[in-house]
KELUMVEX-463787 format. One record per residue: x, y, z of N, C-alpha, C, O in turn. Coordinates in steps of 0.05 Angstrom, whole numbers, plus 5000, padded with zeros to 4 digits. Layout:
XYZXYZXYZXYZ...
This chain:
639917727621640017607648637417667664636217487676636517917663634217997680631717847672629917817688631517767646629117627637628917357650626717247652631117247658631216977670630716977700630316757712630817207712630517227742627617177750625817297738627216997769624516947779624217107805624917017827623117347802622917527825620617447843618417377834621117457869619117367889618417597908620217737918615917637912614917837932613517687954611417577950614817677977613917507999612017638019611417528040611217888013609118008030608118258016609518458014605618248007604318477994601518508006599918318007600918748015598318798028596718988009597319218007594618877996593119037976591619267989590919467976591119258015589719478029591419728028590419948030594019698024595819928022595220097998595920337997593819987978593120137954590520307957589720447939589320287981586820437987587520678003588420648026587020917993587521168009585721188033583521068033586621328054585121328079582321448077580621388094581821618058579221748056577121568043574721638042577921328034576021138022574620978043575820908064572120908038570620748057571920478062573420378046571420368086572620108093572119898072569819868062574219748065573919538045572019328054570819188037571619298080569819088090566919138080565418948078566219388073563619438064563319408033561119438022565519348020565519317991564019057984563818868000563119037959561918787949564118587944566518647943563318337942565218117936566718167910569118117909565318267890566618317864568618547866570718537854568018747882569818967886572318877901574618967894572018707921574318607936576018437917578518447918574718277901576218107882577818277862580018207855576518497853577918677835580418807848582418837835580118877874582418987888584718787888587018867884584118537893586218337893587518307865589918277862585818307844586818287817588618527811590718497798587818757819589418997814592218967827594219037815592218877852594818827866596518627851598918657849595218417842596618207827597718317801600018257793596218477787597118597762599518787767601318787751599418937789601719107796604218937800606419017792603918717813606118537818607118417792609618397787605318347774606118237748607718447732609718377719606818697734608118917720611018947731612819047717611418877756614018897769615718647765617818617777614718457749616218217742616017997763617617807762614118017781613817817803612817557791610817557776614117337799613217067790612216907814610816697809612816987838611816847862610917057882612517237889608417037892607317257908605917147932604316957931606517267955605017227980603217467983604117697988600517427980598617647980596717628004595417428008596517848019594517848041591717828029590917998012590217628037587617568025585617488047584617258047585117668065583217618086580317598076578517538092579917658051577217628039576717328033574517248026578817168034578616878029577516828001575716657997578516977981577616947953579516757939582016777941578516577924580116387908581516537886580316677870584216517886585816677867586916507844588616597829585816267841586816087820586716207792588616187777584516337785584216447758586316667753587316697731587016817774589017027771591816907768593517017754592216697783594816557781595316467752597516487742593216357740593416267712593616507692595116497673592016707697591916937679594517087678595417177657595817117701598317277703600817097705603017197709600416837701602716647701604416697726606816747724603216677749604516737774603616537796601316457797605516447812604816277834604016457858605616627867601516427867600416607887599616457912598216247911600516557935599716447961598016647975598616887976595816557987594016728002594916738031595116528044595316978042595917018070593217078084591917278078592516908103590016938118590616988147592216828159589517188160590017238188588917008205586916888198590316948227589516728244586716758254585216558258585817008259583117058269581016968249578716908256581716958223579716888202580016598193578416518176581816458204582416188194580115998196579615838178578516018218576315828222573915888204572115728202574016118191571716208175572116168145570316218129574516088136575016068108573815818096573515618110573015818070571915588058574015368055576315418050573115118057574914888056576414878029578614768027575114988008576314977981579015127981580715057964579315317998581815477999584115318011586415398008583415098025585514938038586814748018588814618024585614727994586614537974588914677958588614907950591014527954593114627936595614737950597414827936595614737977598014837991598715127985601115197983596715297981597215577974596215767996595615997990596115668020595015838042597115858064598515668071597416098075599216158097597816308119596216498113598216228143596816348166598516568178600816528186597416808180598917048190598117098219595817098227600217158235599717228263601117498269603617518269599517698274600517968281600317998311598717858324601818188322601518258351601518008369599717978386603417838365603417588379603617628410602817458426604717858417605117928446602417988460602317988484600318038444597718108456595617888454593417928464596217668440594217458435594117268458596217188469591717178465591316978487592816718481592816628458593916598502595516358498593816128487594815968470591316098496589715878486589115898456588915698442588816148447588316188418590916128402590715998381593216208413595716138399596015838397596915738377595415698419595615408419593815288397594515098384591315388395589515288375590615328347590415148330591815558342592815618315595215428309595315318287597015388328599315208324598314928318599314788300596314838334595214568331593814538304594114328290592314738296590814728271592714738247592314598227594814898249596714918227598214648224598814568201598614508246599914248244598014048232598813888215595514058240593513868230593013898200592813708185592914158191592314218163594914258146594714308122597214238159599814278146599914558133600614588109599314758149599315038139601815188150602315178174603315318133605515488142604515718159602215808156606215808177605616038194607416278186609716238180606216518187607716758182607316948206605217048211609516978222609417138246610717408242612917428231609317618250610617878252612417868277611317838300615017898274616817848296619218028295620718028275619618178316622018348318621918588299624018688291619518678292619318918275620019168290620919368279619619158317620319378334621119278361620419048368622519438376623419358403621119328423621319158441619119488419616819488438615519218439614919118461615019098416613618838415615318618428614318448442617918628423619718428435619818458465619818258480619818708474619818758503617318658517617418548539615018688503612418588514612418288517611418178537613518148497613617858499615417768522614617588538617717898525619517818547618317878574618617728593616918108576615618188601613317998608612917928632611817918588609417748593610217458599608917338616612217358585612817068588615417008602616116778607616917228610619317198626621417018613622716858626621717048587623716908572624317058546622617218538626617018534627117158509625017088488624016868487624317288471622217238452622616998434620716858427625116948425625616718408625116458423624316258411625616458449625116218465622016178468621115948468620616388469617716368471616516238446614916058448617316338422616116218398617215928394615815768381619615878404620615598403618915418421618015208412618515498446617115328465614215298458612915088464613115498444610215478436609815298412607515238405611915228399611715038376611515178349611115038329611815438348611615568322613815478303613415458279616215438314618515368297618515078288620015008270616714918299616514638290614814618264614914408251613414828257611914848232613714978211615915068217612814978186614015148166613415428174611115518175615515578180615115838194616616068179619016038174615216278174616316528163616216738185614216778198618516878188618617108207618917358191620817398177616917538195616817798180617818018198616818058220619918158189620918378205623818328213625718368197624218238238626818148248628918368248631318308247628118618251630018838252631618848277633818968278630618728299631818768325632618508338632618488363633318308323634218058334637318058337638718158320638217948359641117938364642317678354640817508344644917648357646217408347645217148361645016948348644717168387643716928401641016838390640516598387639217038386636616968375636816848348635516648342638416968330638716868303640016588303639316418287641916538322643116278324641116068331641115848319639316128350637215938357635315888333634715658327634416098320632516078298633715918275632215778261636315938271637515808248637615508252638315358233637015408276636815118280634314998269633914758269632415168261629815078251629515158222631215298210627315058210626815118182625315388180623115408170626715598190625515858190626416018165628715998157624516158154625116338131624516618140622516678153626316808133626117078142625117258119626117238097623317438125622217618105622817908114622117988137624018058097624718338103623218528085622718468062622418758096621018968081622419228085621319408098624819268074626519498081625319768073625519958089624019788050622820048043620420118060620120348068618719928066616519978084617520048112616320228125619519908121620719968148621720258149621420398168623020338127624020618126621720818125621721018139619620748110617220918109615820948136614921168143615820738151614420728177616320808200615520838223618920838194620820918215621220698235621520748259621320448226621620218245624520158252625020018272626320268238629120198242630120028219628519948202632719988218633719838195635219578204635919548227635619408185636419128189639419098184640519208165640818958202643618888198643618618183643518408195643718638156643518398140646018218142645917978135648118328153650618158156650017918174651217708171648017948192647317728211645717508197645517288207644617578173642817388160643817288133642417128120646017388124646817348096647017058087646816998063647416878106647616588098645116428105645216188104643016568112640516438119638416458096638916598076636216338100634116328079632316578082630516588098632916778065631617038068630217128042631017058020628117288046626517388023625717678028626217778050624617808008623718078010620818108004619617947989619518308016616718368011616418668007617918828017614318737992613719027987611919138008611919388012610418978022608519048043606719288034604819238019607219528044605419748039606219928015604920118009608419858002609520027981607719997956607319777946606720217946605020207922606620177896605620067877609020287897610820247874612519987880614620007892611419767871612719507877615219467861615219487836617419427875620019397862621919237880623219357897622018977877623618807895626518847891628118827910627318917866630118977861630919227877633119237888629219427877629819667892629919617922631519737937628219427932628219347960631019237967632219307987632019067949634618937954636919147953638719137970636819327935638919527932638819727955640819817965636319797964636119977987637319838012638619978028636819578015637919438038641019438036642419458056642019408012644919418008646019688016648119708030644719898008645720168015645520218045647320338057643320128057643120158086645420028101646520138119646019778092648119628105650919738100652719718117651319848076653919978070654320208090656520258099652120358095652320578114652620478142654220588157651120278150651220168177654020058183655120098205655119908164657719768168660119948161662419868164659520188150661620368141663420228121665920278120662220068104663719928083661719818063659519738070662519828037660819718017661819448006661019347985663719328022664919078013664718848033665618628028663518898057663318688077661218478070661318248079659318558053657218368044657418358013657318568000657618128002657818107973655218187959653018147970655418307936653018387921651218147916648718167916652417917911650917677904649117587927647117457922649917647952648217577974645617747975643617657986645717987965643318147963641518057940639118057942642817967918641117877895639817617901637717547889640917457919639617207927636917257941635117087941636517497952634017577963631817607941629517577946632717677918630917707895630217437882627917387876632317277878631917017866634216837876636516877866633716657894635816497906636716267888638416107897635616237864636316017847638616087828639715917814639516347828641616427811644216477826644216597848646416377815649016437826650416637808651516567787650216887815651317097798654117177806654817167830655617267787658217387793657717657806655517757806659817767818659518027831658718247811657118427818659818237788659218447767656318407758654918607754655418157754652618107746650718187768648618307763651418137794649718207816649418507818647318607823651718647815651618947816649819057794648319247798650018937770648319027748645418977754643719157749644818747765641918687772640918887793638618977790642518947813641519117835640919407826639519557839642019477803641519747792639719737768639519937753638419507763636619477740633719567747633019587770632219617726629419687729627719487712628519417691625419417723623619247709620919387704619819507723620019387680617319497674616119317654616019367630615019097664613918887646611218987636609619097651610718937611608119007599606018807607606318567604603818897618601618737627599118807609598319037608598018607597595818647579593418777593592618687615592318987582589919127592590419257619588519317634593019307626593519437652592319717653591419797674592419867631591420137631588420137638587420307652587019937627584119907632583619847662581819947674585319667672585119597701585619837718584119887738587619987711588320227727586120437727585420557747584920477703582720667701580320577717579020737731579720317715577420207730577920227760576020287776580420187769581020207797580720497807579720547829581720687791581420967798578421047801577721197820576720947783573921007785572720887810571021007823573620637817572520507841573220667866571620707883575720767867576620927890575021187891574321277913574521307868572921557868570121507878568921667892569021277870566321207879566221157909564221217922568321047920568420987948569721207965570421167988570021437953571621647965570421797989571821968001568021737997566821868020566321658042565021448037567321708065566921528088564021538097562721738095563121298106560421298117560321438144558221458156
């Protein structure tokens, strides 16, 4: 069964693989940046990932890696860098525009991004509801519920992914479900960062995915099972949400029985990737070389 599962990682940040004592990646050469992205892709391949959303603010063409690792790869580019990317990256519908700290960005710039995404048919990925503070800032600044703000601004009229969503209530989720919104959760990263945990019961019938974000040990099955355990604890029950609803976060194309879903949630994947040991050794040497800050 597990060999047939098409595992998807909907948010991976390769910068997370760089320890803090290493020099800023911005000062790296183009080849070094490209190698960092390949290493992140190889780690995902080792974890059985077949579809990957990868933060790629270097605007490097990943086509060769997509073919080499037999993986569908989408580049996540921050809105601030959108105007500087080469036009070749816009070909193929493999680009997603990321907007962080939406509560702090000037309205005219947000309008430009929404208009440009509509013109170029680019999906948007918003960090939304990852913590209460950001939601409070939106409400204070715009004098309306945060979900109404992103609706009125036109974000929801595009293909839109919302990353986080730990602190949305039933009314917000009801509004968002009227649009073609897809939700991305990062439960292990949220636990690592102390952001709070998600009540998945509110989302179980919606279009939801998982991301590894900053986790260096990429394991989407473990993300799903951790979310299951969190919710069993939150709801004081391990039966209010079916196991199969958690496995749909891993691969929504499979309709598994409850016994099959439970088996999958406790499975481990360690796919063999050709020359991975060489890649890992080379990456360690690169980090050692970059180990002193300027």
